[in-house]
All heavy atoms as a GROMACS GRO file, in nm:
protein
  658
    1MET      N    1  11.780  16.551   6.388
    1MET     CA    2  11.723  16.421   6.377
    1MET      C    3  11.730  16.349   6.510
    1MET      O    4  11.833  16.348   6.576
    1MET     CB    5  11.800  16.342   6.269
    1MET     CG    6  11.751  16.201   6.253
    1MET     SD    7  11.842  16.109   6.126
    1MET     CE    8  11.740  16.147   5.985
    2GLU      N    9  11.621  16.288   6.549
    2GLU     CA   10  11.615  16.216   6.675
    2GLU      C   11  11.640  16.068   6.652
    2GLU      O   12  11.595  16.009   6.555
    2GLU     CB   13  11.476  16.232   6.737
    2GLU     CG   14  11.465  16.173   6.874
    2GLU     CD   15  11.330  16.203   6.938
    2GLU    OE1   16  11.274  16.309   6.912
    2GLU    OE2   17  11.285  16.116   7.012
    3TYR      N   18  11.717  16.005   6.740
    3TYR     CA   19  11.750  15.865   6.729
    3TYR      C   20  11.692  15.787   6.845
    3TYR      O   21  11.683  15.838   6.955
    3TYR     CB   22  11.902  15.843   6.726
    3TYR     CG   23  11.966  15.898   6.601
    3TYR    CD1   24  12.018  16.027   6.598
    3TYR    CD2   25  11.976  15.819   6.487
    3TYR    CE1   26  12.077  16.077   6.485
    3TYR    CE2   27  12.034  15.869   6.373
    3TYR     CZ   28  12.086  15.997   6.371
    3TYR     OH   29  12.144  16.046   6.258
    4THR      N   30  11.656  15.664   6.821
    4THR     CA   31  11.608  15.573   6.922
    4THR      C   32  11.696  15.450   6.920
    4THR      O   33  11.728  15.397   6.814
    4THR     CB   34  11.462  15.532   6.897
    4THR    OG1   35  11.381  15.650   6.897
    4THR    CG2   36  11.411  15.438   7.004
    5ASP      N   37  11.736  15.404   7.034
    5ASP     CA   38  11.817  15.283   7.043
    5ASP      C   39  11.727  15.161   7.012
    5ASP      O   40  11.619  15.147   7.070
    5ASP     CB   41  11.875  15.268   7.184
    5ASP     CG   42  11.972  15.155   7.194
    5ASP    OD1   43  12.087  15.174   7.150
    5ASP    OD2   44  11.933  15.048   7.244
    6LEU      N   45  11.771  15.078   6.919
    6LEU     CA   46  11.694  14.962   6.880
    6LEU      C   47  11.663  14.869   6.998
    6LEU      O   48  11.556  14.811   7.005
    6LEU     CB   49  11.771  14.884   6.772
    6LEU     CG   50  11.695  14.785   6.686
    6LEU    CD1   51  11.574  14.848   6.620
    6LEU    CD2   52  11.788  14.725   6.582
    7GLY      N   53  11.754  14.864   7.091
    7GLY     CA   54  11.733  14.782   7.211
    7GLY      C   55  11.619  14.830   7.299
    7GLY      O   56  11.573  14.755   7.387
    8ASP      N   57  11.570  14.952   7.278
    8ASP     CA   58  11.458  15.004   7.355
    8ASP      C   59  11.325  14.934   7.322
    8ASP      O   60  11.233  14.935   7.403
    8ASP     CB   61  11.440  15.154   7.337
    8ASP     CG   62  11.553  15.234   7.402
    8ASP    OD1   63  11.626  15.176   7.485
    8ASP    OD2   64  11.568  15.352   7.367
    9PHE      N   65  11.316  14.874   7.203
    9PHE     CA   66  11.190  14.809   7.168
    9PHE      C   67  11.208  14.673   7.099
    9PHE      O   68  11.114  14.617   7.046
    9PHE     CB   69  11.102  14.902   7.082
    9PHE     CG   70  11.166  14.948   6.954
    9PHE    CD1   71  11.143  14.882   6.836
    9PHE    CD2   72  11.247  15.060   6.952
    9PHE    CE1   73  11.202  14.926   6.719
    9PHE    CE2   74  11.306  15.104   6.835
    9PHE     CZ   75  11.282  15.036   6.719
   10CYS      N   76  11.329  14.619   7.101
   10CYS     CA   77  11.357  14.488   7.043
   10CYS      C   78  11.428  14.399   7.146
   10CYS      O   79  11.499  14.448   7.232
   10CYS     CB   80  11.451  14.502   6.922
   10CYS     SG   81  11.376  14.583   6.783
   11ASN      N   82  11.407  14.270   7.130
   11ASN     CA   83  11.481  14.173   7.206
   11ASN      C   84  11.580  14.106   7.113
   11ASN      O   85  11.545  14.063   7.004
   11ASN     CB   86  11.390  14.065   7.266
   11ASN     CG   87  11.298  14.123   7.371
   11ASN    OD1   88  11.338  14.206   7.450
   11ASN    ND2   89  11.174  14.080   7.372
   12PHE      N   90  11.704  14.097   7.155
   12PHE     CA   91  11.809  14.033   7.075
   12PHE      C   92  11.847  13.902   7.144
   12PHE      O   93  11.865  13.899   7.266
   12PHE     CB   94  11.931  14.123   7.064
   12PHE     CG   95  11.902  14.249   6.989
   12PHE    CD1   96  11.867  14.364   7.056
   12PHE    CD2   97  11.913  14.252   6.850
   12PHE    CE1   98  11.839  14.482   6.988
   12PHE    CE2   99  11.886  14.369   6.781
   12PHE     CZ  100  11.852  14.485   6.850
   13GLN      N  101  11.861  13.798   7.064
   13GLN     CA  102  11.903  13.669   7.116
   13GLN      C  103  12.015  13.618   7.030
   13GLN      O  104  12.000  13.603   6.909
   13GLN     CB  105  11.787  13.571   7.118
   13GLN     CG  106  11.676  13.615   7.209
   13GLN     CD  107  11.558  13.523   7.205
   13GLN    OE1  108  11.559  13.421   7.139
   13GLN    NE2  109  11.451  13.561   7.272
   14LYS      N  110  12.127  13.590   7.091
   14LYS     CA  111  12.241  13.536   7.019
   14LYS      C  112  12.245  13.385   7.035
   14LYS      O  113  12.192  13.330   7.131
   14LYS     CB  114  12.372  13.595   7.072
   14LYS     CG  115  12.387  13.743   7.043
   14LYS     CD  116  12.522  13.789   7.090
   14LYS     CE  117  12.537  13.937   7.056
   14LYS     NZ  118  12.672  13.985   7.086
   15GLY      N  119  12.306  13.322   6.939
   15GLY     CA  120  12.319  13.177   6.944
   15GLY      C  121  12.197  13.109   6.886
   15GLY      O  122  12.109  13.172   6.831
   16TYR      N  123  12.194  12.980   6.898
   16TYR     CA  124  12.083  12.904   6.844
   16TYR      C  125  11.980  12.876   6.952
   16TYR      O  126  12.013  12.866   7.069
   16TYR     CB  127  12.135  12.773   6.781
   16TYR     CG  128  12.219  12.691   6.876
   16TYR    CD1  129  12.159  12.597   6.958
   16TYR    CD2  130  12.356  12.710   6.884
   16TYR    CE1  131  12.235  12.522   7.046
   16TYR    CE2  132  12.433  12.634   6.972
   16TYR     CZ  133  12.371  12.542   7.053
   16TYR     OH  134  12.447  12.468   7.139
   17ALA      N  135  11.858  12.864   6.909
   17ALA     CA  136  11.750  12.842   7.005
   17ALA      C  137  11.735  12.696   7.039
   17ALA      O  138  11.706  12.662   7.153
   17ALA     CB  139  11.619  12.895   6.949
   18PHE      N  140  11.755  12.609   6.943
   18PHE     CA  141  11.724  12.470   6.962
   18PHE      C  142  11.846  12.382   6.936
   18PHE      O  143  11.917  12.401   6.839
   18PHE     CB  144  11.610  12.427   6.871
   18PHE     CG  145  11.490  12.516   6.883
   18PHE    CD1  146  11.466  12.613   6.789
   18PHE    CD2  147  11.405  12.503   6.990
   18PHE    CE1  148  11.358  12.698   6.802
   18PHE    CE2  149  11.296  12.586   7.002
   18PHE     CZ  150  11.272  12.684   6.909
   19LYS      N  151  11.866  12.287   7.022
   19LYS     CA  152  11.973  12.189   7.004
   19LYS      C  153  11.922  12.078   6.914
   19LYS      O  154  11.812  12.025   6.936
   19LYS     CB  155  12.016  12.132   7.139
   19LYS     CG  156  12.071  12.236   7.233
   19LYS     CD  157  12.103  12.174   7.366
   19LYS     CE  158  12.152  12.283   7.458
   19LYS     NZ  159  12.103  12.270   7.592
   20SER      N  160  11.998  12.042   6.814
   20SER     CA  161  11.954  11.936   6.724
   20SER      C  162  11.933  11.804   6.800
   20SER      O  163  11.853  11.723   6.757
   20SER     CB  164  12.053  11.917   6.609
   20SER     OG  165  12.182  11.891   6.658
   21SER      N  166  12.000  11.787   6.911
   21SER     CA  167  11.978  11.668   6.991
   21SER      C  168  11.838  11.664   7.053
   21SER      O  169  11.793  11.556   7.096
   21SER     CB  170  12.083  11.655   7.101
   21SER     OG  171  12.077  11.765   7.189
   22ASP      N  172  11.768  11.778   7.057
   22ASP     CA  173  11.632  11.783   7.110
   22ASP      C  174  11.527  11.759   7.001
   22ASP      O  175  11.407  11.751   7.031
   22ASP     CB  176  11.604  11.919   7.176
   22ASP     CG  177  11.676  11.933   7.308
   22ASP    OD1  178  11.716  11.830   7.367
   22ASP    OD2  179  11.693  12.047   7.353
   23TYR      N  180  11.567  11.751   6.876
   23TYR     CA  181  11.471  11.728   6.767
   23TYR      C  182  11.404  11.593   6.783
   23TYR      O  183  11.466  11.496   6.824
   23TYR     CB  184  11.540  11.735   6.631
   23TYR     CG  185  11.590  11.873   6.589
   23TYR    CD1  186  11.671  11.886   6.478
   23TYR    CD2  187  11.559  11.986   6.661
   23TYR    CE1  188  11.718  12.011   6.437
   23TYR    CE2  189  11.606  12.109   6.623
   23TYR     CZ  190  11.685  12.122   6.510
   23TYR     OH  191  11.730  12.244   6.473
   24ALA      N  192  11.277  11.589   6.750
   24ALA     CA  193  11.200  11.466   6.763
   24ALA      C  194  11.110  11.453   6.640
   24ALA      O  195  11.104  11.541   6.556
   24ALA     CB  196  11.113  11.474   6.892
   25THR      N  197  11.040  11.342   6.633
   25THR     CA  198  10.949  11.316   6.521
   25THR      C  199  10.808  11.363   6.548
   25THR      O  200  10.722  11.358   6.462
   25THR     CB  201  10.947  11.167   6.484
   25THR    OG1  202  10.910  11.092   6.603
   25THR    CG2  203  11.083  11.121   6.436
   26HIS      N  204  10.784  11.410   6.671
   26HIS     CA  205  10.654  11.465   6.706
   26HIS      C  206  10.674  11.566   6.819
   26HIS      O  207  10.782  11.578   6.875
   26HIS     CB  208  10.559  11.352   6.750
   26HIS     CG  209  10.605  11.279   6.874
   26HIS    ND1  210  10.703  11.184   6.871
   26HIS    CD2  211  10.570  11.292   7.005
   26HIS    CE1  212  10.726  11.139   6.993
   26HIS    NE2  213  10.647  11.204   7.076
   27GLY      N  214  10.569  11.639   6.851
   27GLY     CA  215  10.578  11.742   6.955
   27GLY      C  216  10.543  11.877   6.898
   27GLY      O  217  10.449  11.892   6.819
   28THR      N  218  10.617  11.981   6.935
   28THR     CA  219  10.595  12.116   6.887
   28THR      C  220  10.679  12.139   6.764
   28THR      O  221  10.800  12.118   6.764
   28THR     CB  222  10.632  12.219   6.996
   28THR    OG1  223  10.553  12.194   7.112
   28THR    CG2  224  10.607  12.362   6.949
   29ARG      N  225  10.615  12.185   6.655
   29ARG     CA  226  10.684  12.206   6.528
   29ARG      C  227  10.780  12.326   6.538
   29ARG      O  228  10.747  12.427   6.595
   29ARG     CB  229  10.583  12.235   6.417
   29ARG     CG  230  10.646  12.240   6.278
   29ARG     CD  231  10.546  12.279   6.170
   29ARG     NE  232  10.412  12.233   6.192
   29ARG     CZ  233  10.356  12.130   6.126
   29ARG    NH1  234  10.423  12.065   6.036
   29ARG    NH2  235  10.233  12.097   6.152
   30ILE      N  236  10.898  12.309   6.483
   30ILE     CA  237  10.999  12.412   6.480
   30ILE      C  238  11.020  12.455   6.334
   30ILE      O  239  11.045  12.371   6.247
   30ILE     CB  240  11.134  12.361   6.536
   30ILE    CG1  241  11.117  12.314   6.679
   30ILE    CG2  242  11.243  12.466   6.526
   30ILE    CD1  243  11.065  12.417   6.776
   31VAL      N  244  11.010  12.583   6.308
   31VAL     CA  245  11.034  12.636   6.175
   31VAL      C  246  11.175  12.693   6.174
   31VAL      O  247  11.209  12.779   6.254
   31VAL     CB  248  10.932  12.745   6.138
   31VAL    CG1  249  10.964  12.804   6.003
   31VAL    CG2  250  10.791  12.688   6.141
   32ARG      N  251  11.257  12.642   6.083
   32ARG     CA  252  11.394  12.692   6.066
   32ARG      C  253  11.402  12.779   5.941
   32ARG      O  254  11.314  12.776   5.857
   32ARG     CB  255  11.490  12.572   6.055
   32ARG     CG  256  11.489  12.482   6.176
   32ARG     CD  257  11.552  12.350   6.151
   32ARG     NE  258  11.472  12.278   6.051
   32ARG     CZ  259  11.506  12.164   5.995
   32ARG    NH1  260  11.620  12.109   6.025
   32ARG    NH2  261  11.430  12.106   5.907
   33VAL      N  262  11.508  12.856   5.929
   33VAL     CA  263  11.525  12.940   5.813
   33VAL      C  264  11.519  12.857   5.686
   33VAL      O  265  11.464  12.898   5.585
   33VAL     CB  266  11.657  13.020   5.821
   33VAL    CG1  267  11.685  13.094   5.691
   33VAL    CG2  268  11.654  13.117   5.938
   34SER      N  269  11.573  12.738   5.688
   34SER     CA  270  11.573  12.652   5.569
   34SER      C  271  11.432  12.609   5.532
   34SER      O  272  11.412  12.559   5.420
   34SER     CB  273  11.660  12.529   5.594
   34SER     OG  274  11.614  12.455   5.706
   35ASP      N  275  11.332  12.628   5.617
   35ASP     CA  276  11.194  12.594   5.587
   35ASP      C  277  11.118  12.709   5.521
   35ASP      O  278  11.001  12.693   5.482
   35ASP     CB  279  11.118  12.553   5.715
   35ASP     CG  280  11.182  12.433   5.783
   35ASP    OD1  281  11.222  12.340   5.712
   35ASP    OD2  282  11.194  12.436   5.906
   36LEU      N  283  11.181  12.824   5.509
   36LEU     CA  284  11.115  12.941   5.451
   36LEU      C  285  11.135  12.944   5.301
   36LEU      O  286  11.241  12.904   5.251
   36LEU     CB  287  11.169  13.070   5.512
   36LEU     CG  288  11.164  13.082   5.664
   36LEU    CD1  289  11.233  13.210   5.708
   36LEU    CD2  290  11.022  13.075   5.713
   37ASN      N  291  11.034  12.991   5.229
   37ASN     CA  292  11.052  13.015   5.086
   37ASN      C  293  10.989  13.151   5.053
   37ASN      O  294  10.955  13.227   5.143
   37ASN     CB  295  11.001  12.901   5.001
   37ASN     CG  296  10.853  12.876   5.020
   37ASN    OD1  297  10.775  12.967   5.024
   37ASN    ND2  298  10.814  12.748   5.030
   38THR      N  299  10.971  13.180   4.928
   38THR     CA  300  10.929  13.314   4.889
   38THR      C  301  10.798  13.361   4.953
   38THR      O  302  10.789  13.473   4.998
   38THR     CB  303  10.913  13.321   4.736
   38THR    OG1  304  11.037  13.284   4.674
   38THR    CG2  305  10.875  13.462   4.690
   39TYR      N  306  10.700  13.272   4.961
   39TYR     CA  307  10.568  13.317   5.006
   39TYR      C  308  10.516  13.247   5.131
   39TYR      O  309  10.414  13.286   5.185
   39TYR     CB  310  10.466  13.297   4.895
   39TYR     CG  311  10.499  13.379   4.772
   39TYR    CD1  312  10.547  13.317   4.659
   39TYR    CD2  313  10.485  13.517   4.771
   39TYR    CE1  314  10.581  13.391   4.547
   39TYR    CE2  315  10.517  13.590   4.662
   39TYR     CZ  316  10.566  13.528   4.549
   39TYR     OH  317  10.597  13.603   4.439
   40ASN      N  318  10.582  13.144   5.177
   40ASN     CA  319  10.527  13.072   5.292
   40ASN      C  320  10.633  12.987   5.358
   40ASN      O  321  10.751  13.000   5.332
   40ASN     CB  322  10.406  12.987   5.250
   40ASN     CG  323  10.439  12.893   5.136
   40ASN    OD1  324  10.549  12.843   5.127
   40ASN    ND2  325  10.342  12.869   5.050
   41ILE      N  326  10.588  12.896   5.442
   41ILE     CA  327  10.675  12.804   5.513
   41ILE      C  328  10.647  12.664   5.461
   41ILE      O  329  10.532  12.620   5.455
   41ILE     CB  330  10.646  12.808   5.666
   41ILE    CG1  331  10.675  12.947   5.721
   41ILE    CG2  332  10.725  12.702   5.739
   41ILE    CD1  333  10.625  12.968   5.862
   42ASP      N  334  10.753  12.594   5.422
   42ASP     CA  335  10.743  12.456   5.377
   42ASP      C  336  10.747  12.368   5.500
   42ASP      O  337  10.852  12.345   5.558
   42ASP     CB  338  10.856  12.424   5.282
   42ASP     CG  339  10.852  12.282   5.231
   42ASP    OD1  340  10.757  12.208   5.267
   42ASP    OD2  341  10.944  12.243   5.159
   43ILE      N  342  10.631  12.319   5.541
   43ILE     CA  343  10.624  12.243   5.667
   43ILE      C  344  10.660  12.096   5.649
   43ILE      O  345  10.669  12.021   5.746
   43ILE     CB  346  10.486  12.255   5.734
   43ILE    CG1  347  10.376  12.199   5.645
   43ILE    CG2  348  10.459  12.398   5.774
   43ILE    CD1  349  10.242  12.188   5.716
   44GLU      N  350  10.685  12.053   5.526
   44GLU     CA  351  10.719  11.911   5.502
   44GLU      C  352  10.848  11.869   5.572
   44GLU      O  353  10.860  11.753   5.614
   44GLU     CB  354  10.729  11.884   5.351
   44GLU     CG  355  10.598  11.899   5.278
   44GLU     CD  356  10.492  11.803   5.328
   44GLU    OE1  357  10.524  11.684   5.350
   44GLU    OE2  358  10.378  11.846   5.344
   45ASN      N  359  10.944  11.960   5.584
   45ASN     CA  360  11.073  11.922   5.643
   45ASN      C  361  11.095  11.982   5.782
   45ASN      O  362  11.207  11.978   5.833
   45ASN     CB  363  11.186  11.965   5.549
   45ASN     CG  364  11.184  11.886   5.422
   45ASN    OD1  365  11.170  11.765   5.423
   45ASN    ND2  366  11.195  11.954   5.310
   46CYS      N  367  10.991  12.039   5.841
   46CYS     CA  368  11.006  12.095   5.974
   46CYS      C  369  11.040  11.986   6.073
   46CYS      O  370  11.002  11.869   6.057
   46CYS     CB  371  10.877  12.164   6.019
   46CYS     SG  372  10.844  12.320   5.938
   47VAL      N  373  11.111  12.021   6.175
   47VAL     CA  374  11.143  11.926   6.282
   47VAL      C  375  11.054  11.959   6.402
   47VAL      O  376  10.984  12.059   6.403
   47VAL     CB  377  11.292  11.936   6.322
   47VAL    CG1  378  11.380  11.897   6.206
   47VAL    CG2  379  11.328  12.075   6.371
   48TYR      N  380  11.058  11.876   6.502
   48TYR     CA  381  10.977  11.893   6.622
   48TYR      C  382  11.066  11.884   6.745
   48TYR      O  383  11.175  11.828   6.741
   48TYR     CB  384  10.870  11.784   6.628
   48TYR     CG  385  10.774  11.786   6.514
   48TYR    CD1  386  10.803  11.726   6.393
   48TYR    CD2  387  10.650  11.850   6.527
   48TYR    CE1  388  10.713  11.729   6.287
   48TYR    CE2  389  10.561  11.853   6.423
   48TYR     CZ  390  10.594  11.792   6.303
   48TYR     OH  391  10.505  11.798   6.200
   49ILE      N  392  11.018  11.939   6.853
   49ILE     CA  393  11.083  11.920   6.982
   49ILE      C  394  10.975  11.877   7.082
   49ILE      O  395  10.859  11.913   7.070
   49ILE     CB  396  11.155  12.045   7.036
   49ILE    CG1  397  11.058  12.162   7.050
   49ILE    CG2  398  11.275  12.081   6.950
   49ILE    CD1  399  11.116  12.279   7.127
   50GLU      N  400  11.016  11.799   7.178
   50GLU     CA  401  10.924  11.752   7.282
   50GLU      C  402  10.930  11.842   7.406
   50GLU      O  403  10.840  11.841   7.486
   50GLU     CB  404  10.956  11.606   7.320
   50GLU     CG  405  10.929  11.510   7.206
   50GLU     CD  406  10.969  11.368   7.240
   50GLU    OE1  407  11.059  11.351   7.323
   50GLU    OE2  408  10.908  11.278   7.184
   51LYS      N  409  11.037  11.917   7.423
   51LYS     CA  410  11.059  11.996   7.545
   51LYS      C  411  11.021  12.143   7.521
   51LYS      O  412  11.098  12.232   7.553
   51LYS     CB  413  11.205  11.985   7.586
   51LYS     CG  414  11.253  11.843   7.606
   51LYS     CD  415  11.400  11.841   7.634
   51LYS     CE  416  11.449  11.699   7.649
   51LYS     NZ  417  11.593  11.696   7.677
   52ALA      N  418  10.906  12.167   7.464
   52ALA     CA  419  10.866  12.305   7.428
   52ALA      C  420  10.869  12.401   7.546
   52ALA      O  421  10.903  12.518   7.529
   52ALA     CB  422  10.729  12.304   7.361
   53GLU      N  423  10.837  12.355   7.664
   53GLU     CA  424  10.831  12.444   7.779
   53GLU      C  425  10.970  12.503   7.810
   53GLU      O  426  10.982  12.610   7.865
   53GLU     CB  427  10.774  12.374   7.902
   53GLU     CG  428  10.854  12.259   7.955
   53GLU     CD  429  10.837  12.128   7.881
   53GLU    OE1  430  10.751  12.119   7.791
   53GLU    OE2  431  10.912  12.033   7.911
   54GLU      N  432  11.075  12.431   7.774
   54GLU     CA  433  11.210  12.481   7.797
   54GLU      C  434  11.248  12.595   7.701
   54GLU      O  435  11.344  12.666   7.726
   54GLU     CB  436  11.312  12.368   7.783
   54GLU     CG  437  11.300  12.261   7.890
   54GLU     CD  438  11.401  12.150   7.872
   54GLU    OE1  439  11.502  12.170   7.803
   54GLU    OE2  440  11.378  12.042   7.929
   55TYR      N  441  11.171  12.606   7.593
   55TYR     CA  442  11.202  12.706   7.489
   55TYR      C  443  11.092  12.812   7.480
   55TYR      O  444  11.077  12.876   7.378
   55TYR     CB  445  11.219  12.635   7.354
   55TYR     CG  446  11.334  12.541   7.351
   55TYR    CD1  447  11.316  12.404   7.354
   55TYR    CD2  448  11.464  12.591   7.343
   55TYR    CE1  449  11.423  12.318   7.348
   55TYR    CE2  450  11.573  12.504   7.339
   55TYR     CZ  451  11.552  12.369   7.342
   55TYR     OH  452  11.659  12.284   7.336
   56GLU      N  453  11.017  12.831   7.583
   56GLU     CA  454  10.904  12.924   7.580
   56GLU      C  455  10.941  13.064   7.536
   56GLU      O  456  10.866  13.133   7.470
   56GLU     CB  457  10.834  12.926   7.716
   56GLU     CG  458  10.698  12.994   7.710
   56GLU     CD  459  10.620  12.975   7.840
   56GLU    OE1  460  10.629  12.866   7.901
   56GLU    OE2  461  10.551  13.069   7.878
   57MET      N  462  11.063  13.107   7.571
   57MET     CA  463  11.105  13.243   7.535
   57MET      C  464  11.119  13.261   7.383
   57MET      O  465  11.123  13.372   7.336
   57MET     CB  466  11.237  13.279   7.603
   57MET     CG  467  11.357  13.198   7.556
   57MET     SD  468  11.508  13.237   7.643
   57MET     CE  469  11.553  13.391   7.571
   58TYR      N  470  11.123  13.151   7.308
   58TYR     CA  471  11.135  13.159   7.163
   58TYR      C  472  11.001  13.148   7.091
   58TYR      O  473  10.993  13.155   6.970
   58TYR     CB  474  11.228  13.049   7.111
   58TYR     CG  475  11.367  13.061   7.165
   58TYR    CD1  476  11.411  12.979   7.267
   58TYR    CD2  477  11.454  13.155   7.113
   58TYR    CE1  478  11.539  12.991   7.318
   58TYR    CE2  479  11.583  13.169   7.163
   58TYR     CZ  480  11.624  13.084   7.264
   58TYR     OH  481  11.751  13.098   7.314
   59GLN      N  482  10.893  13.129   7.166
   59GLN     CA  483  10.762  13.112   7.103
   59GLN      C  484  10.719  13.245   7.042
   59GLN      O  485  10.726  13.350   7.105
   59GLN     CB  486  10.660  13.068   7.210
   59GLN     CG  487  10.526  13.038   7.150
   59GLN     CD  488  10.431  12.979   7.253
   59GLN    OE1  489  10.471  12.939   7.362
   59GLN    NE2  490  10.304  12.976   7.220
   60LEU      N  491  10.672  13.236   6.918
   60LEU     CA  492  10.630  13.356   6.847
   60LEU      C  493  10.494  13.403   6.900
   60LEU      O  494  10.408  13.325   6.935
   60LEU     CB  495  10.619  13.329   6.698
   60LEU     CG  496  10.748  13.294   6.629
   60LEU    CD1  497  10.721  13.260   6.481
   60LEU    CD2  498  10.848  13.407   6.640
   61GLN      N  499  10.480  13.535   6.901
   61GLN     CA  500  10.354  13.598   6.939
   61GLN      C  501  10.302  13.674   6.818
   61GLN      O  502  10.377  13.708   6.725
   61GLN     CB  503  10.376  13.694   7.057
   61GLN     CG  504  10.440  13.630   7.178
   61GLN     CD  505  10.354  13.523   7.239
   61GLN    OE1  506  10.233  13.537   7.252
   61GLN    NE2  507  10.416  13.411   7.276
   62GLU      N  508  10.174  13.703   6.817
   62GLU     CA  509  10.115  13.780   6.707
   62GLU      C  510  10.190  13.911   6.689
   62GLU      O  511  10.226  13.976   6.787
   62GLU     CB  512   9.967  13.807   6.737
   62GLU     CG  513   9.897  13.866   6.619
   62GLU     CD  514   9.746  13.874   6.638
   62GLU    OE1  515   9.693  13.809   6.730
   62GLU    OE2  516   9.682  13.947   6.563
   63ASP      N  517  10.217  13.946   6.566
   63ASP     CA  518  10.287  14.070   6.525
   63ASP      C  519  10.439  14.065   6.549
   63ASP      O  520  10.507  14.164   6.529
   63ASP     CB  521  10.231  14.194   6.593
   63ASP     CG  522  10.085  14.220   6.554
   63ASP    OD1  523  10.049  14.194   6.438
   63ASP    OD2  524  10.008  14.268   6.639
   64ASP      N  525  10.494  13.950   6.589
   64ASP     CA  526  10.638  13.938   6.602
   64ASP      C  527  10.703  13.947   6.464
   64ASP      O  528  10.646  13.905   6.364
   64ASP     CB  529  10.678  13.804   6.664
   64ASP     CG  530  10.670  13.803   6.815
   64ASP    OD1  531  10.641  13.909   6.874
   64ASP    OD2  532  10.694  13.695   6.874
   65VAL      N  533  10.822  14.002   6.462
   65VAL     CA  534  10.902  14.007   6.341
   65VAL      C  535  11.035  13.938   6.372
   65VAL      O  536  11.096  13.963   6.476
   65VAL     CB  537  10.931  14.154   6.298
   65VAL    CG1  538  11.025  14.159   6.180
   65VAL    CG2  539  10.800  14.225   6.268
   66ILE      N  540  11.075  13.849   6.282
   66ILE     CA  541  11.201  13.778   6.303
   66ILE      C  542  11.300  13.821   6.196
   66ILE      O  543  11.268  13.827   6.078
   66ILE     CB  544  11.179  13.626   6.288
   66ILE    CG1  545  11.078  13.577   6.390
   66ILE    CG2  546  11.312  13.553   6.302
   66ILE    CD1  547  11.037  13.435   6.366
   67ILE      N  548  11.420  13.852   6.241
   67ILE     CA  549  11.528  13.883   6.150
   67ILE      C  550  11.641  13.789   6.187
   67ILE      O  551  11.684  13.787   6.302
   67ILE     CB  552  11.574  14.028   6.161
   67ILE    CG1  553  11.459  14.123   6.130
   67ILE    CG2  554  11.693  14.054   6.070
   67ILE    CD1  555  11.488  14.268   6.156
   68THR      N  556  11.685  13.710   6.092
   68THR     CA  557  11.791  13.615   6.120
   68THR      C  558  11.908  13.637   6.026
   68THR      O  559  11.890  13.689   5.917
   68THR     CB  560  11.738  13.470   6.108
   68THR    OG1  561  11.843  13.379   6.143
   68THR    CG2  562  11.688  13.440   5.971
   69THR      N  563  12.024  13.601   6.070
   69THR     CA  564  12.143  13.621   5.987
   69THR      C  565  12.212  13.490   5.956
   69THR      O  566  12.324  13.490   5.909
   69THR     CB  567  12.242  13.714   6.060
   69THR    OG1  568  12.277  13.656   6.185
   69THR    CG2  569  12.185  13.853   6.080
   70VAL      N  570  12.146  13.380   5.981
   70VAL     CA  571  12.202  13.249   5.953
   70VAL      C  572  12.101  13.163   5.879
   70VAL      O  573  11.982  13.192   5.878
   70VAL     CB  574  12.245  13.174   6.081
   70VAL    CG1  575  12.353  13.249   6.154
   70VAL    CG2  576  12.125  13.151   6.172
   71GLY      N  577  12.150  13.057   5.818
   71GLY     CA  578  12.061  12.960   5.758
   71GLY      C  579  12.042  12.975   5.608
   71GLY      O  580  11.976  12.894   5.548
   72SER      N  581  12.096  13.076   5.546
   72SER     CA  582  12.078  13.090   5.404
   72SER      C  583  12.202  13.047   5.329
   72SER      O  584  12.314  13.059   5.379
   72SER     CB  585  12.040  13.234   5.369
   72SER     OG  586  12.122  13.326   5.431
   73TRP      N  587  12.182  12.994   5.211
   73TRP     CA  588  12.294  12.947   5.132
   73TRP      C  589  12.259  12.957   4.985
   73TRP      O  590  12.145  12.957   4.943
   73TRP     CB  591  12.332  12.805   5.171
   73TRP     CG  592  12.220  12.707   5.166
   73TRP    CD1  593  12.188  12.625   5.062
   73TRP    CD2  594  12.118  12.684   5.265
   73TRP    NE1  595  12.075  12.552   5.091
   73TRP    CE2  596  12.031  12.585   5.214
   73TRP    CE3  597  12.095  12.736   5.394
   73TRP    CZ2  598  11.921  12.538   5.287
   73TRP    CZ3  599  11.986  12.689   5.464
   73TRP    CH2  600  11.900  12.591   5.410
   74GLU      N  601  12.362  12.964   4.900
   74GLU     CA  602  12.342  12.986   4.754
   74GLU      C  603  12.263  12.877   4.688
   74GLU      O  604  12.187  12.904   4.597
   74GLU     CB  605  12.479  12.995   4.686
   74GLU     CG  606  12.538  13.133   4.692
   74GLU     CD  607  12.663  13.142   4.607
   74GLU    OE1  608  12.657  13.107   4.486
   74GLU    OE2  609  12.767  13.182   4.660
   75SER      N  610  12.277  12.753   4.730
   75SER     CA  611  12.205  12.644   4.666
   75SER      C  612  12.056  12.649   4.690
   75SER      O  613  11.979  12.583   4.622
   75SER     CB  614  12.260  12.508   4.711
   75SER     OG  615  12.238  12.492   4.851
   76ASN      N  616  12.011  12.730   4.787
   76ASN     CA  617  11.868  12.746   4.815
   76ASN      C  618  11.840  12.897   4.818
   76ASN      O  619  11.831  12.955   4.924
   76ASN     CB  620  11.830  12.683   4.947
   76ASN     CG  621  11.680  12.693   4.974
   76ASN    OD1  622  11.604  12.750   4.895
   76ASN    ND2  623  11.638  12.639   5.086
   77PRO      N  624  11.826  12.961   4.699
   77PRO     CA  625  11.810  13.106   4.696
   77PRO      C  626  11.684  13.155   4.770
   77PRO      O  627  11.679  13.268   4.812
   77PRO     CB  628  11.801  13.137   4.547
   77PRO     CG  629  11.775  13.009   4.479
   77PRO     CD  630  11.825  12.900   4.567
   78LEU      N  631  11.586  13.067   4.794
   78LEU     CA  632  11.467  13.107   4.865
   78LEU      C  633  11.493  13.124   5.014
   78LEU      O  634  11.413  13.178   5.088
   78LEU     CB  635  11.353  13.008   4.842
   78LEU     CG  636  11.307  12.998   4.697
   78LEU    CD1  637  11.197  12.891   4.687
   78LEU    CD2  638  11.255  13.130   4.645
   79SER      N  639  11.607  13.076   5.061
   79SER     CA  640  11.638  13.086   5.203
   79SER      C  641  11.718  13.210   5.237
   79SER      O  642  11.745  13.235   5.354
   79SER     CB  643  11.721  12.963   5.246
   79SER     OG  644  11.851  12.972   5.192
   80VAL      N  645  11.753  13.289   5.139
   80VAL     CA  646  11.836  13.408   5.163
   80VAL      C  647  11.761  13.506   5.251
   80VAL      O  648  11.647  13.538   5.228
   80VAL     CB  649  11.879  13.474   5.031
   80VAL    CG1  650  11.953  13.604   5.058
   80VAL    CG2  651  11.968  13.378   4.951
   81VAL      N  652  11.830  13.551   5.357
   81VAL     CA  653  11.767  13.646   5.449
   81VAL      C  654  11.843  13.777   5.446
   81VAL      O  655  11.955  13.785   5.403
   81VAL     CB  656  11.763  13.590   5.594
   81VAL    CG1  657  11.670  13.473   5.600
   81VAL    CG2  658  11.902  13.550   5.642
   0.00000   0.00000   0.00000
């Protein structure tokens, strides 16, 4: 059996991408794990940031896949990742 190192074709980022102190009422919409549900994204509670250029490395591209290990809790079973 042949193995491939996951790091050969994935980018890993530790820590959080956005500081809550950067959240704003307008700007670039940020989707958090808590905004996900079974079939879509609930944009009603999304937050925004004004400094999007500082976070360009986190911008999603077509065909990106996100796997997260934080943000889910029992009281919101739709957020389980």
